[in-house]
N, C-alpha and C positions, 0 to 999 in steps of 0.2 A: 504493500499499500502505500503510495507515494503522500508528501507531506498535503500536497493540494487534492490528492481526495480523500485522504484524513479524517475524519472527523474533530470538529473546533478543539474539543476537549483532548482527545490526543494530542493536535498540535501544540496546544498551548502548554499540557506537562511535558514535555518535550523541552520546551524553548525557556519556560520558565517555573522556577522553584514553586512549588504548590503555596498558595498564601501570600505570593508578595505582593505588598501593599502599595499603592499611591496615596498621597493627602491630596484630598477633597477642600476645596476653597473655595471662594465668596469672588468676585468678579473683582474685587477689590486687591483678591492674592492672600486675605486673613484664612485660616483654618481653620475646616470646621470637622473636621476628622479624619478616620483613614479606611478606604475598602480594600478588597480584594483587585487586585488589577484588568484582571480579565472581567468581573462583574460590574466594574468603575466602563470599561467600555462596552457591555451592552446594554448599561440605562445610561449611557451617554454624558455620566454625573461629569462634570467639571470637576478637574484635578491639575495639579500641579507637575508642570512640565519641563525639560530643557531640550534646547536643540546648541550646536556649535558647529561656526562657520569657520573653519581655518581657509589663509590664503598663503601664497607662494609668495616672496620676496618679488617677483615677477607682474604679480595681480592676478595670478589662477586661482580656481580655485577647488577645492580638494571635495569630490563629491564622492558618497557611495553610492552602492547598486545593494539594495538590501537582498539577504540571503532568500530564494522562494520559498524556504519553510517556514516563513516569521510568520507569525499568526493573524496580519491582515500584512497591506501593503507590499507582500514578497515582487520581487523582482525589482522594483521602482528605482531609480534615482532619487536623492536626497540629500542634503546635507551632511556635512561631514559624519557628523554624530547628534543622534537624539536618542531621550532617553527619560528620566522620571526621578527625583531624588525621592531616598529613601526618608517614613517619617523622623524627622529631630535631627536632618541633615540640611546644612547649608546649601542652598543650590547653586555657588557659585564651587564649592567642592562635589557634589554630585558628579558636573559639568566635567572635570578636570579627573578622575576616577572613571569616568566613563569613555569617555576621549580615552586613555590607557583599558581599558578591558575590550572595547567594542573594534578602536584601530591600533593598537598596540604605542599608541606616539601619549609619552611624558613631557606634559610642561607644567611649571610650577604653578601657574595662574593662567585666566583669560581673562579679557576684557566685556564688558559690559555692551551688548548691542544695543539690543532693543527690549521690548517685554508687549506679548503680543494675548490677545483670547481668540479661539476659533472651533468653531464645529462643523464636521463633516466627515460625510459615512464614509466607512473606510473597507466595504463588503463585510462579507458570513453575518451580517448584521450587528456588526459592532461601531460604535461610531466616537470617534477621537475629539474631547471636546474638553479643551487644556489651556489653560494659564501658561504661556509658556514664557521662561528667561533664553531669549537667546544672547550667547557669548559669543564673542569672535578671537583671532589670534593671527598671527602670522606663524608659519612653520615652513621650511627648509629639507625636514629632514624624512629618513623611510617612513614608511605605514608598516605594521604586520597586524591586520585586520582577525579576529574574531570570524572561523568560517560560519561558524553557526546563527552569528550576526548579519558578517555582511558578503554578500558575492562575490564585490568588485569593486575599487576603485578607482579613481582616475581627476589627474589636471585637468579643468576646462576653462576656456578662455571663458571672460565674461559675457562679447558680444556671440560667439558661436552656440555659448550654454543657454543665453537668453532669447537665442533666435533658432531654436532646435525646440526651447520650451513654447515657442509661441507653437510651431509648426504639430509638433507631438507631444502637446499634452499629456494624451494619459504615462509618459514614459516617467512621470514624474511624481513625487508625493506631494499631495492635496497642500500637506503642509508647507512643504517651501516652495510652491508656485504661490502661495498669499503672501509667505515673505517677499519674494520676487515683488509682487506686486505694490507692496504696500514698502519695505524694508530696500528697495535693491541697492539704492545708493550706502546704504549705512553695511551693509555687507559686502561690498566689492570697494570702498574705501581705506 
């Protein structure tokens, strides 16, 4: 049985420790409690998330192609790293931790780029409803992506990336398309 044909519960169980929690928040990012991650996505509950956008010194963006077996949005291109902080974990620290775990990139800190809220269906009856803290940084070293998280990664020229997103939006995550629409200048600065 492939990850694409497996029931959602089996895919989620393979990819995420049972009981992984997200922090539920209100529209001002004030914590309201915690909830199991898959349940929060099933119910479309607003929760705290993080994203990282890395640029090379010459301005290219480091993009990742999500592993096909991810419980949602598998096989699409998105920003360098996306995740959720653990309950009680500072969002900036979580961004540094997840960048290391997901992409094999160790940095001491990242800069805050922006915060936004989005809500979008992502398939399999799941809804991403996130208050996202987006961080950025410059990186010119190697990356060693975790294969269960990332299928591929590539440095992309911003103009070519934007052109491809306009021509083939289905190749890109719904959240990255929103970031590009609203905050492109901050991501490529």
